[in-house]
N, CA, C and O atoms as a MOPAC input file, in Angstrom:
PM7 MOZYME 1SCF
protein

 N    -72.75800 1   -89.06500 1     9.16100 1
 C    -72.54000 1   -87.85600 1     8.38900 1
 C    -73.87800 1   -87.35100 1     7.81900 1
 O    -74.66700 1   -88.13900 1     7.29600 1
 N    -74.12100 1   -86.08500 1     7.91700 1
 C    -75.40500 1   -85.51700 1     7.47900 1
 C    -75.41700 1   -85.16700 1     5.98000 1
 O    -75.53000 1   -83.99800 1     5.61200 1
 N    -75.30200 1   -86.17600 1     5.13700 1
 C    -75.24600 1   -85.91000 1     3.69800 1
 C    -76.58000 1   -85.41500 1     3.14800 1
 O    -76.60300 1   -84.55500 1     2.26700 1
 N    -77.68300 1   -85.94100 1     3.65300 1
 C    -78.99500 1   -85.50700 1     3.16400 1
 C    -79.23400 1   -84.03400 1     3.48000 1
 O    -79.72000 1   -83.28300 1     2.63400 1
 N    -78.89000 1   -83.62600 1     4.70200 1
 C    -79.05600 1   -82.21300 1     5.06900 1
 C    -78.15000 1   -81.32700 1     4.22700 1
 O    -78.54700 1   -80.23900 1     3.80800 1
 N    -76.93300 1   -81.79800 1     3.98200 1
 C    -75.99000 1   -81.02500 1     3.17400 1
 C    -76.52200 1   -80.84300 1     1.75900 1
 O    -76.44600 1   -79.74700 1     1.20300 1
 N    -77.05200 1   -81.89300 1     1.18300 1
 C    -77.59800 1   -81.81100 1    -0.16500 1
 C    -78.80200 1   -80.87500 1    -0.21400 1
 O    -78.89800 1   -80.03100 1    -1.10400 1
 N    -79.70700 1   -81.02100 1     0.72900 1
 C    -80.91300 1   -80.19600 1     0.75400 1
 C    -80.57900 1   -78.71700 1     0.97000 1
 O    -81.07100 1   -77.85200 1     0.24600 1
 N    -79.74900 1   -78.43900 1     1.95800 1
 C    -79.37800 1   -77.04900 1     2.23400 1
 C    -78.52900 1   -76.49300 1     1.10200 1
 O    -78.65700 1   -75.32000 1     0.75100 1
 N    -77.66200 1   -77.32400 1     0.52600 1
 C    -76.82100 1   -76.87200 1    -0.58300 1
 C    -77.63100 1   -76.45800 1    -1.79700 1
 O    -77.32300 1   -75.44900 1    -2.43100 1
 N    -78.66200 1   -77.22500 1    -2.13000 1
 C    -79.52100 1   -76.87300 1    -3.26500 1
 C    -80.25100 1   -75.56300 1    -2.98000 1
 O    -80.31500 1   -74.68900 1    -3.84500 1
 N    -80.79400 1   -75.42100 1    -1.78700 1
 C    -81.47500 1   -74.17300 1    -1.42400 1
 C    -80.50300 1   -72.99800 1    -1.45300 1
 O    -80.84500 1   -71.91500 1    -1.92600 1
 N    -79.29600 1   -73.21500 1    -0.94900 1
 C    -78.28100 1   -72.16100 1    -0.92800 1
 C    -77.90600 1   -71.73800 1    -2.34300 1
 O    -77.77100 1   -70.54400 1    -2.61100 1
 N    -77.73700 1   -72.68700 1    -3.24500 1
 C    -77.41300 1   -72.34700 1    -4.63200 1
 C    -78.54100 1   -71.56000 1    -5.29500 1
 O    -78.27900 1   -70.63400 1    -6.06300 1
 N    -79.78500 1   -71.91600 1    -5.00800 1
 C    -80.90800 1   -71.16900 1    -5.57300 1
 C    -80.95300 1   -69.74100 1    -5.02900 1
 O    -81.15100 1   -68.79000 1    -5.78500 1
 N    -80.77300 1   -69.59600 1    -3.73700 1
 C    -80.80800 1   -68.25900 1    -3.12800 1
 C    -79.68100 1   -67.39500 1    -3.68300 1
 O    -79.90500 1   -66.23600 1    -4.03500 1
 N    -78.47400 1   -67.94800 1    -3.76400 1
 C    -77.34800 1   -67.18100 1    -4.30700 1
 C    -77.55300 1   -66.86800 1    -5.79100 1
 O    -77.16400 1   -65.79700 1    -6.25800 1
 N    -78.15500 1   -67.78900 1    -6.52600 1
 C    -78.45000 1   -67.53000 1    -7.93800 1
 C    -79.43800 1   -66.39100 1    -8.11400 1
 O    -79.24200 1   -65.51800 1    -8.95900 1
 N    -80.50200 1   -66.39800 1    -7.31600 1
 C    -81.46100 1   -65.29600 1    -7.37800 1
 C    -80.81700 1   -63.98000 1    -6.95200 1
 O    -81.08200 1   -62.94000 1    -7.55500 1
 N    -79.98100 1   -64.01300 1    -5.92800 1
 C    -79.29100 1   -62.79100 1    -5.49000 1
 C    -78.42000 1   -62.24800 1    -6.60800 1
 O    -78.37100 1   -61.03700 1    -6.82200 1
 N    -77.73700 1   -63.12200 1    -7.31700 1
 C    -76.87800 1   -62.68500 1    -8.41700 1
 C    -77.71000 1   -62.11100 1    -9.56300 1
 O    -77.38400 1   -61.05200 1   -10.09900 1
 N    -78.78400 1   -62.81000 1    -9.93800 1
 C    -79.62700 1   -62.33000 1   -11.03400 1
 C    -80.26900 1   -60.98900 1   -10.71500 1
 O    -80.29500 1   -60.09200 1   -11.55800 1
 N    -80.78600 1   -60.85100 1    -9.50600 1
 C    -81.48200 1   -59.62000 1    -9.14000 1
 C    -80.50000 1   -58.47800 1    -8.92500 1
 O    -80.74100 1   -57.36100 1    -9.38200 1
 N    -79.39900 1   -58.74500 1    -8.23500 1
 C    -78.46200 1   -57.67700 1    -7.90500 1
 C    -77.55600 1   -57.25900 1    -9.03800 1
 O    -77.37100 1   -56.06500 1    -9.27200 1
 N    -76.98500 1   -58.21900 1    -9.74700 1
 C    -75.98900 1   -57.88800 1   -10.76200 1
 C    -76.57200 1   -57.73300 1   -12.15400 1
 O    -76.03500 1   -56.97500 1   -12.96300 1
 N    -77.63800 1   -58.42100 1   -12.44700 1
 C    -78.23200 1   -58.36500 1   -13.77600 1
 C    -79.46000 1   -57.46000 1   -13.82400 1
 O    -80.02100 1   -57.23800 1   -14.89700 1
 N    -79.88100 1   -56.94000 1   -12.68100 1
 C    -81.02200 1   -56.03500 1   -12.65300 1
 C    -82.35000 1   -56.70900 1   -12.96900 1
 O    -83.26100 1   -56.06000 1   -13.48300 1
 N    -82.47400 1   -57.98400 1   -12.67200 1
 C    -83.68500 1   -58.73800 1   -12.98600 1
 C    -84.71000 1   -58.59300 1   -11.86200 1
 O    -85.07400 1   -59.57700 1   -11.21900 1
 N    -85.17200 1   -57.37000 1   -11.62900 1
 C    -86.14600 1   -57.15700 1   -10.55900 1
 C    -87.50500 1   -57.75200 1   -10.89500 1
 O    -88.37900 1   -57.82200 1   -10.03000 1
 N    -87.69700 1   -58.18200 1   -12.13600 1
 C    -88.95700 1   -58.84500 1   -12.47300 1
 C    -89.07000 1   -60.20100 1   -11.77500 1
 O    -90.14700 1   -60.79800 1   -11.75700 1
 N    -87.96700 1   -60.69500 1   -11.19800 1
 C    -88.00700 1   -61.93900 1   -10.42700 1
 C    -88.56100 1   -61.73200 1    -9.02100 1
 O    -88.87600 1   -62.70300 1    -8.33300 1
 N    -88.68300 1   -60.47900 1    -8.58500 1
 C    -89.21500 1   -60.18400 1    -7.25700 1
 C    -90.73000 1   -60.38900 1    -7.29700 1
 O    -91.42300 1   -59.79900 1    -8.12500 1
 N    -91.23000 1   -61.22200 1    -6.40300 1
 C    -92.65900 1   -61.53300 1    -6.39000 1
 C    -93.47700 1   -60.28100 1    -6.10000 1
 O    -93.17800 1   -59.53800 1    -5.16400 1
 N    -94.48900 1   -60.05700 1    -6.89000 1
 C    -95.37700 1   -58.92600 1    -6.67700 1
 C    -94.93200 1   -57.63900 1    -7.34400 1
 O    -95.65900 1   -56.64700 1    -7.29900 1
 N    -93.75100 1   -57.62600 1    -7.96500 1
 C    -93.29100 1   -56.40200 1    -8.62700 1
 C    -93.93000 1   -56.31300 1   -10.00200 1
 O    -93.84800 1   -57.25000 1   -10.79600 1
 N    -94.57100 1   -55.17500 1   -10.28100 1
 C    -95.30300 1   -55.03200 1   -11.53800 1
 C    -94.62500 1   -54.10100 1   -12.53800 1
 O    -95.19100 1   -53.83700 1   -13.59900 1
 N    -93.43600 1   -53.59900 1   -12.23200 1
 C    -92.67000 1   -52.80400 1   -13.18700 1
 C    -93.03200 1   -51.33900 1   -13.25500 1
 O    -92.72300 1   -50.68600 1   -14.25200 1
 N    -93.67100 1   -50.79900 1   -12.24600 1
 C    -94.12600 1   -49.41200 1   -12.30100 1
 C    -93.24300 1   -48.43500 1   -11.53600 1
 O    -93.65200 1   -47.29600 1   -11.31500 1
 N    -92.05200 1   -48.84200 1   -11.12700 1
 C    -91.16600 1   -47.94700 1   -10.38400 1
 C    -90.21100 1   -47.22700 1   -11.33000 1
 O    -89.86000 1   -47.76200 1   -12.38200 1
 N    -89.78700 1   -46.01500 1   -10.96300 1
 C    -88.75700 1   -45.34800 1   -11.76200 1
 C    -87.42900 1   -46.10600 1   -11.65000 1
 O    -87.23100 1   -46.86100 1   -10.69700 1
 N    -86.52500 1   -45.91500 1   -12.60500 1
 C    -85.27400 1   -46.68900 1   -12.62900 1
 C    -84.44000 1   -46.59200 1   -11.35700 1
 O    -83.84600 1   -47.58600 1   -10.93900 1
 N    -84.38100 1   -45.41700 1   -10.73300 1
 C    -83.56000 1   -45.29900 1    -9.51900 1
 C    -84.16900 1   -46.08000 1    -8.35200 1
 O    -83.43900 1   -46.67100 1    -7.55700 1
 N    -85.48900 1   -46.08500 1    -8.24600 1
 C    -86.15500 1   -46.86600 1    -7.19100 1
 C    -86.05500 1   -48.36300 1    -7.48600 1
 O    -85.95100 1   -49.18100 1    -6.57300 1
 N    -86.08700 1   -48.70400 1    -8.76700 1
 C    -85.93100 1   -50.10400 1    -9.16200 1
 C    -84.54000 1   -50.62300 1    -8.78800 1
 O    -84.39500 1   -51.75900 1    -8.33700 1
 N    -83.52500 1   -49.78400 1    -8.97700 1
 C    -82.16000 1   -50.17000 1    -8.59200 1
 C    -82.05600 1   -50.33300 1    -7.07900 1
 O    -81.37500 1   -51.23800 1    -6.59600 1
 N    -82.73100 1   -49.45900 1    -6.33000 1
 C    -82.73500 1   -49.57000 1    -4.86900 1
 C    -83.44700 1   -50.85000 1    -4.42000 1
 O    -83.00600 1   -51.51400 1    -3.48200 1
 N    -84.54000 1   -51.18600 1    -5.08800 1
 C    -85.25400 1   -52.42500 1    -4.78300 1
 C    -84.36000 1   -53.63500 1    -5.03500 1
 O    -84.32800 1   -54.56600 1    -4.23000 1
 N    -83.63800 1   -53.62300 1    -6.14600 1
 C    -82.73600 1   -54.73500 1    -6.46400 1
 C    -81.65700 1   -54.88200 1    -5.40000 1
 O    -81.33000 1   -56.00100 1    -5.00300 1
 N    -81.10200 1   -53.77200 1    -4.93500 1
 C    -80.07300 1   -53.81800 1    -3.89600 1
 C    -80.64500 1   -54.35400 1    -2.58600 1
 O    -80.01000 1   -55.17100 1    -1.91900 1
 N    -81.83400 1   -53.90000 1    -2.22100 1
 C    -82.45600 1   -54.35700 1    -0.97400 1
 C    -82.76900 1   -55.85100 1    -1.01300 1
 O    -82.51100 1   -56.57000 1    -0.04800 1
 N    -83.31900 1   -56.30900 1    -2.11700 1
 C    -83.66300 1   -57.72600 1    -2.22900 1
 C    -82.40100 1   -58.57600 1    -2.23600 1
 O    -82.37500 1   -59.64900 1    -1.63200 1
 N    -81.35500 1   -58.11100 1    -2.91300 1
 C    -80.09200 1   -58.85600 1    -2.90300 1
 C    -79.53500 1   -58.94200 1    -1.49000 1
 O    -79.01600 1   -59.98700 1    -1.09700 1
 N    -79.63000 1   -57.86600 1    -0.72200 1
 C    -79.15600 1   -57.87400 1     0.66100 1
 C    -79.90700 1   -58.91300 1     1.49200 1
 O    -79.30000 1   -59.65100 1     2.26700 1
 N    -81.21600 1   -58.96500 1     1.32900 1
 C    -82.01100 1   -59.94300 1     2.07000 1
 C    -81.65400 1   -61.36400 1     1.65300 1
 O    -81.52600 1   -62.24600 1     2.50200 1
 N    -81.49300 1   -61.58900 1     0.36500 1
 C    -81.14200 1   -62.93100 1    -0.09800 1
 C    -79.77200 1   -63.35400 1     0.40800 1
 O    -79.56800 1   -64.52800 1     0.71600 1
 N    -78.83400 1   -62.42600 1     0.49900 1
 C    -77.51800 1   -62.76700 1     1.04200 1
 C    -77.60400 1   -63.05700 1     2.53900 1
 O    -76.87600 1   -63.91000 1     3.04700 1
 N    -78.48800 1   -62.35500 1     3.24900 1
 C    -78.69100 1   -62.66000 1     4.67100 1
 C    -79.29400 1   -64.05500 1     4.83600 1
 O    -78.90700 1   -64.80100 1     5.73600 1
 N    -80.23100 1   -64.40100 1     3.97500 1
 C    -80.82000 1   -65.74200 1     4.02000 1
 C    -79.76300 1   -66.79200 1     3.68200 1
 O    -79.73100 1   -67.85800 1     4.29800 1
 N    -78.89900 1   -66.50000 1     2.71000 1
 C    -77.82000 1   -67.43500 1     2.36800 1
 C    -76.87900 1   -67.63500 1     3.55200 1
 O    -76.41200 1   -68.74800 1     3.79900 1
 N    -76.60300 1   -66.56700 1     4.27700 1
 C    -75.73700 1   -66.69200 1     5.45600 1
 C    -76.39100 1   -67.56700 1     6.52200 1
 O    -75.71700 1   -68.36800 1     7.17100 1
 N    -77.69100 1   -67.41600 1     6.70100 1
 C    -78.36400 1   -68.25400 1     7.69700 1
 C    -78.42200 1   -69.71400 1     7.24900 1
 O    -78.37600 1   -70.62200 1     8.07900 1
 N    -78.52300 1   -69.94200 1     5.94000 1
 C    -78.44800 1   -71.31700 1     5.44600 1
 C    -77.06600 1   -71.90100 1     5.70400 1
 O    -76.92700 1   -73.09100 1     5.98600 1
 N    -76.04800 1   -71.05400 1     5.60500 1
 C    -74.70100 1   -71.50500 1     5.95600 1
 C    -74.60800 1   -71.89600 1     7.41900 1
 O    -73.92900 1   -72.86200 1     7.76700 1
 N    -75.28500 1   -71.14900 1     8.27500 1
 C    -75.32100 1   -71.50000 1     9.70300 1
 C    -75.98800 1   -72.86700 1     9.88700 1
 O    -75.52200 1   -73.68600 1    10.68000 1
 N    -77.07600 1   -73.10900 1     9.15700 1
 C    -77.72700 1   -74.41800 1     9.23900 1
 C    -76.80100 1   -75.53300 1     8.76500 1
 O    -76.79500 1   -76.62600 1     9.33200 1
 N    -76.02700 1   -75.25600 1     7.73700 1
 C    -75.09400 1   -76.25500 1     7.22500 1
 C    -74.00300 1   -76.56300 1     8.24100 1
 O    -73.65600 1   -77.72400 1     8.45700 1
 N    -73.46700 1   -75.52500 1     8.85800 1
 C    -72.45300 1   -75.73200 1     9.90400 1
 C    -73.05500 1   -76.51600 1    11.06200 1
 O    -72.41500 1   -77.41600 1    11.60600 1
 N    -74.27600 1   -76.17700 1    11.43600 1
 C    -74.92300 1   -76.88700 1    12.53800 1
 C    -75.18600 1   -78.34800 1    12.18600 1
 O    -75.08700 1   -79.22000 1    13.04900 1
 N    -75.51800 1   -78.62000 1    10.93300 1
 C    -75.76300 1   -80.00900 1    10.53400 1
 C    -74.50800 1   -80.86200 1    10.70100 1
 O    -74.59800 1   -82.03500 1    11.06300 1
 N    -73.35200 1   -80.28300 1    10.44100 1
 C    -72.11000 1   -81.04600 1    10.53000 1
 C    -71.51400 1   -81.05400 1    11.92500 1
 O    -70.91100 1   -82.04800 1    12.32900 1
 N    -71.66900 1   -79.96300 1    12.67200 1
 C    -70.99600 1   -79.88200 1    13.97200 1
 C    -71.94800 1   -79.93800 1    15.15000 1
 O    -71.56100 1   -80.38300 1    16.23100 1
 N    -73.18300 1   -79.49900 1    14.96700 1
 C    -74.12700 1   -79.43600 1    16.07700 1
 C    -73.76600 1   -78.37300 1    17.09400 1
 O    -74.22200 1   -78.41800 1    18.23700 1
 N    -72.94700 1   -77.41800 1    16.68200 1
 C    -72.41700 1   -76.42800 1    17.61000 1
 C    -73.27200 1   -75.17000 1    17.73500 1
 O    -73.00700 1   -74.33300 1    18.59700 1
 N    -74.28000 1   -75.02300 1    16.90100 1
 C    -75.08900 1   -73.80300 1    16.92600 1
 C    -76.35900 1   -74.07900 1    17.72400 1
 O    -77.19300 1   -74.88000 1    17.30100 1
 N    -76.51300 1   -73.42000 1    18.88100 1
 C    -77.72400 1   -73.65900 1    19.67300 1
 C    -78.96000 1   -73.04100 1    19.00200 1
 O    -78.93700 1   -71.88100 1    18.59100 1
 N    -80.01700 1   -73.81600 1    18.90000 1
 C    -81.28000 1   -73.36000 1    18.30900 1
 C    -81.07500 1   -72.72900 1    16.93000 1
 O    -81.50600 1   -71.60200 1    16.68300 1
 N    -80.42400 1   -73.45700 1    16.04900 1
 C    -80.10300 1   -72.93000 1    14.71600 1
 C    -81.36300 1   -72.61000 1    13.91600 1
 O    -81.41000 1   -71.58500 1    13.23600 1
 N    -82.36900 1   -73.45400 1    13.98300 1
 C    -83.60500 1   -73.20600 1    13.24600 1
 C    -84.30500 1   -71.93400 1    13.69100 1
 O    -84.82100 1   -71.18300 1    12.86300 1
 N    -84.32400 1   -71.69300 1    14.97900 1
 C    -84.93200 1   -70.46100 1    15.50000 1
 C    -84.14300 1   -69.23900 1    15.06400 1
 O    -84.72300 1   -68.21000 1    14.71600 1
 N    -82.82700 1   -69.35100 1    15.08300 1
 C    -81.97400 1   -68.24500 1    14.64100 1
 C    -82.23600 1   -67.91100 1    13.18000 1
 O    -82.34800 1   -66.73800 1    12.82100 1
 N    -82.33400 1   -68.92400 1    12.34400 1
 C    -82.60500 1   -68.71700 1    10.92200 1
 C    -83.97000 1   -68.06300 1    10.73000 1
 O    -84.10200 1   -67.14300 1     9.92200 1
 N    -84.97100 1   -68.51600 1    11.44800 1
 C    -86.31000 1   -67.94500 1    11.32400 1
 C    -86.33500 1   -66.48000 1    11.74300 1
 O    -86.93800 1   -65.65100 1    11.06200 1
 N    -85.68800 1   -66.16100 1    12.84800 1
 C    -85.67800 1   -64.77400 1    13.33400 1
 C    -84.96000 1   -63.85700 1    12.35100 1
 O    -85.44700 1   -62.76500 1    12.05700 1
 N    -83.81700 1   -64.28300 1    11.84500 1
 C    -83.06600 1   -63.44800 1    10.89600 1
 C    -83.85700 1   -63.25700 1     9.60400 1
 O    -83.90300 1   -62.14900 1     9.07100 1
 N    -84.47400 1   -64.31000 1     9.09900 1
 C    -85.24000 1   -64.20900 1     7.85600 1
 C    -86.45900 1   -63.30800 1     8.02600 1
 O    -86.71600 1   -62.45000 1     7.18200 1
 N    -87.20300 1   -63.49300 1     9.09800 1
 C    -88.37600 1   -62.64100 1     9.34400 1
 C    -87.94200 1   -61.19300 1     9.56100 1
 O    -88.60300 1   -60.27000 1     9.08400 1
 N    -86.84700 1   -60.99200 1    10.26900 1
 C    -86.33500 1   -59.63800 1    10.47800 1
 C    -85.92900 1   -58.96600 1     9.17800 1
 O    -86.21200 1   -57.78400 1     8.97900 1
 N    -85.27000 1   -59.70200 1     8.29200 1
 C    -84.83700 1   -59.12500 1     7.01800 1
 C    -86.02900 1   -58.78400 1     6.13000 1
 O    -86.05100 1   -57.72100 1     5.50800 1
 N    -87.00300 1   -59.65900 1     6.06500 1
 C    -88.19500 1   -59.38600 1     5.26000 1
 C    -88.99800 1   -58.24300 1     5.87600 1
 O    -89.51500 1   -57.39400 1     5.15000 1
 N    -89.10700 1   -58.21000 1     7.18900 1
 C    -89.77900 1   -57.09600 1     7.85800 1
 C    -89.09900 1   -55.77000 1     7.58000 1
 O    -89.76200 1   -54.75100 1     7.38700 1
 N    -87.76900 1   -55.78500 1     7.55900 1
 C    -87.01400 1   -54.56600 1     7.23800 1
 C    -87.34400 1   -54.08800 1     5.83100 1
 O    -87.53200 1   -52.89200 1     5.61300 1
 N    -87.41600 1   -55.01400 1     4.86700 1
 C    -87.73400 1   -54.63100 1     3.49000 1
 C    -89.13900 1   -54.04900 1     3.40200 1
 O    -89.34700 1   -53.03500 1     2.73600 1
 N    -90.09700 1   -54.67600 1     4.06100 1
 C    -91.46800 1   -54.17300 1     4.01300 1
 C    -91.60100 1   -52.82600 1     4.71400 1
 O    -92.38000 1   -51.97500 1     4.28400 1
 N    -90.84700 1   -52.63000 1     5.78800 1
 C    -90.89300 1   -51.36000 1     6.51100 1
 C    -90.23200 1   -50.25300 1     5.70200 1
 O    -90.70000 1   -49.11400 1     5.69100 1
 N    -89.16200 1   -50.59000 1     5.03700 1
 C    -88.39700 1   -49.59700 1     4.28900 1
 C    -89.22000 1   -49.08800 1     3.13400 1
 O    -88.75600 1   -48.23800 1     2.37300 1

């Protein structure tokens, strides 16, 4: 049984979901790395929504890793997680 992987991925998943909740629901955009607070309120709200979306995508990919740890049914799970994460961050930077 992959208990070590479950614990490691579970802790990371809880942190990602916690940050998504703080940034999206509480408006804590000061948690976003590199944000200096100089955006107008409407753009700040858009930034919070975008970052929450990316964090939820990362949480979903961590869920895929967790399923793969227990079942081994996901082919190239690590590569899939990397591609989705890089794609989501690239989308944010492009936007």
